[in-house]
C-alpha positions as CSV (number, residue, x, y, z in Angstrom):
1,X,136.3,149.5,55.5
2,X,133.9,151.4,53.2
3,X,132.2,154.4,54.7
4,X,128.4,154.2,54.6
5,X,126.9,157.6,54.3
6,X,123.4,158.5,55.4
7,X,122.2,158.9,51.9
8,X,123.5,155.5,50.8
9,X,121.6,153.8,53.7
10,X,118.4,155.0,52.1
11,X,119.2,152.8,49.1
12,X,118.2,149.8,51.2
13,X,114.6,150.9,51.7
14,X,111.7,149.0,50.0
15,X,110.6,152.3,48.4
16,X,114.1,152.8,46.9
17,X,114.2,149.3,45.6
18,X,110.8,149.7,44.0
19,X,111.6,152.9,42.1
20,X,115.1,151.9,41.0
21,X,114.5,148.3,40.0
22,X,115.9,147.7,36.5
23,X,112.9,145.5,35.2
24,X,111.4,147.5,32.3
25,X,107.9,146.0,32.7
26,X,107.9,146.9,36.4
27,X,109.0,150.5,35.7
28,X,106.3,150.9,33.0
29,X,103.8,149.8,35.5
30,X,105.0,152.4,38.1
31,X,105.1,155.1,35.4
32,X,101.5,154.4,34.5
33,X,100.6,154.7,38.2
34,X,102.4,158.0,38.5
35,X,100.7,159.3,35.4
36,X,97.3,158.6,37.0
37,X,98.3,160.3,40.2
38,X,99.4,163.4,38.3
39,X,96.2,163.5,36.2
40,X,94.2,163.6,39.4
41,X,96.5,166.2,41.0
42,X,96.3,168.4,37.9
43,X,92.5,168.6,38.3
44,X,93.0,170.4,41.6
45,X,94.9,173.3,39.8
46,X,97.2,173.4,42.8
47,X,100.2,175.8,43.0
48,X,101.6,174.4,46.2
49,X,101.7,170.6,46.9
50,X,102.8,168.6,49.9
51,X,103.9,165.0,49.3
52,X,103.2,163.5,52.7
53,X,105.3,160.4,53.3
54,X,107.6,161.2,50.3
55,X,110.3,158.6,51.1
56,X,113.3,159.3,48.9
57,X,111.4,161.8,46.7
58,X,110.6,159.7,43.6
59,X,107.0,160.7,43.4
60,X,107.8,164.4,44.3
61,X,110.4,164.4,41.5
62,X,107.9,163.0,39.0
63,X,105.4,165.7,39.8
64,X,108.1,168.4,39.3
65,X,109.0,166.9,35.9
66,X,105.3,167.1,34.8
67,X,104.9,170.7,36.1
68,X,108.0,172.6,37.0
69,X,105.8,175.5,38.2
70,X,104.5,173.5,41.2
71,X,105.8,174.5,44.6
72,X,106.6,171.1,46.0
73,X,107.4,170.1,49.5
74,X,108.1,166.5,50.7
75,X,108.0,165.3,54.3
76,X,108.9,161.9,55.6
77,X,109.7,160.4,59.0
78,X,112.9,158.7,57.8
79,X,115.8,161.2,57.9
80,X,117.9,159.0,55.7
81,X,115.3,159.1,53.0
82,X,115.1,162.8,53.3
83,X,118.9,163.2,52.9
84,X,118.6,161.1,49.7
85,X,115.7,163.3,48.4
86,X,117.6,166.5,49.1
87,X,120.8,165.3,47.4
88,X,119.0,164.0,44.3
89,X,115.9,166.2,43.9
90,X,116.6,169.2,46.1
91,X,116.7,171.4,43.0
92,X,113.0,170.5,42.3
93,X,111.4,170.5,45.7
94,X,112.1,171.2,49.4
95,X,112.3,168.3,51.8
96,X,112.1,168.0,55.6
97,X,111.8,165.3,58.2
98,X,108.4,165.0,60.0
99,X,105.7,162.6,61.1
100,X,102.3,162.3,59.4
101,X,100.8,162.1,62.9
102,X,102.1,165.7,63.6
103,X,103.0,167.4,60.4
104,X,105.5,170.3,60.8
105,X,103.3,172.8,59.0
106,X,100.6,175.3,60.0
107,X,97.0,174.9,59.0
108,X,96.0,175.4,55.4
109,X,99.7,175.4,54.2
110,X,99.2,173.7,50.9
111,X,96.7,173.9,48.1
112,X,96.8,170.1,47.7
113,X,98.2,167.4,50.0
114,X,99.2,164.1,48.4
115,X,99.6,160.9,50.4
116,X,100.6,158.1,48.1
117,X,101.1,154.5,49.2
118,X,101.6,155.5,52.8
119,X,98.5,154.9,54.9
120,X,98.8,151.1,54.5
121,X,101.9,151.3,56.7
122,X,100.4,153.3,59.5
123,X,98.7,152.1,62.7
124,X,96.5,155.1,63.2
125,X,95.1,156.1,59.8
126,X,92.5,158.4,61.2
127,X,95.0,160.5,63.0
128,X,97.1,160.7,59.9
129,X,94.2,161.7,57.7
130,X,93.2,164.4,60.2
131,X,96.7,165.9,59.8
132,X,96.5,165.7,56.0
133,X,93.2,167.7,56.1
134,X,94.6,170.2,58.6
135,X,97.5,171.3,56.4
136,X,95.5,171.2,53.1
137,X,93.9,174.4,51.9
138,X,91.7,172.8,49.2
139,X,92.3,169.1,48.4
140,X,93.7,165.9,49.6
141,X,94.7,163.1,47.3
142,X,95.2,159.6,48.8
143,X,96.4,156.4,47.1
144,X,96.6,152.9,48.6
145,X,97.0,149.4,47.3
146,X,93.8,147.6,46.4
147,X,93.3,144.2,48.0
148,X,93.3,141.3,47.5
149,X,94.9,142.0,44.1
150,X,98.0,143.8,45.4
151,X,99.0,140.9,47.7
152,X,98.5,138.4,44.8
153,X,100.7,140.3,42.4
154,X,103.2,141.4,45.1
155,X,103.7,137.7,46.1
156,X,104.5,136.8,42.5
157,X,106.8,139.8,42.3
158,X,108.6,138.8,45.5
159,X,109.2,135.3,44.2
160,X,110.6,136.7,41.0
161,X,112.8,139.1,42.9
162,X,111.1,142.2,41.5
163,X,109.0,143.4,44.4
164,X,110.2,144.0,48.0
165,X,108.3,143.1,51.1
166,X,105.7,145.9,51.4
167,X,105.4,145.8,55.2
168,X,101.7,146.7,55.2
169,X,99.5,146.7,58.3
170,X,96.3,147.9,56.6
171,X,94.5,146.2,53.7
172,X,91.7,147.9,51.8
173,X,89.4,146.3,49.2
174,X,87.6,148.6,46.8
175,X,84.5,148.7,49.1
176,X,86.4,149.2,52.4
177,X,88.6,151.9,50.9
178,X,85.6,153.8,49.6
179,X,83.9,153.6,53.0
180,X,87.1,154.7,54.7
181,X,87.4,157.8,52.5
182,X,83.7,158.7,52.8
183,X,84.1,158.6,56.6
184,X,86.6,161.4,56.3
185,X,85.6,163.4,53.3
186,X,82.5,164.7,51.5
187,X,82.0,163.9,47.8
188,X,85.3,162.2,47.0
189,X,86.3,161.2,43.5
190,X,87.7,157.6,43.1
191,X,90.0,156.2,40.4
192,X,91.9,152.9,39.9
193,X,95.0,151.9,37.9
194,X,96.1,148.4,36.9
195,X,93.7,146.8,39.3
196,X,96.1,147.1,42.2
197,X,96.1,150.8,42.8
198,X,93.1,152.8,44.1
199,X,93.0,156.6,44.6
200,X,90.7,159.2,46.1
201,X,90.6,162.9,45.6
202,X,88.5,165.1,47.9
203,X,88.0,168.6,49.0
204,X,88.5,169.7,52.5
């Protein structure tokens, strides 16, 4: 019988499937999304960054590749994903297990807090955003899928065997996402990529 290690279990997650899928067009699409995220993050001139809901660390690793001087920390509720991140990207960032509802950091711990493609999975988004703001010293950067376009393309991708089931419980259109962000932040900046990704950068 094969021994299944903690790290190998992480390979079954939807996030891992997404970032390791061999389809070149899909990977080009993800890379373009990550480029947009980094461009917004770079505007904050942050030295320390928290990737809140980092999963297996793929986004954290990309940020480290773009700017090796960043002090990066990733946090995720899934301990198996954190083990994977530590084993594969521990030389680029530090990782620890923790909930977005109660982040294991003191107030104002990071220049910028990134929360990428996470809030759509959470039942209590207000509580999570309050935590992001609490540990951020200057900025918060949030990305979520844009509906109804994400569902349309994800359904196609799932039929083609490219996209995993996203498991979303929240669904934001352009209008409702802007309203959600404005309810929590003053003077946010919005951006979009490939129709299906929407982003907001705001000061705290």
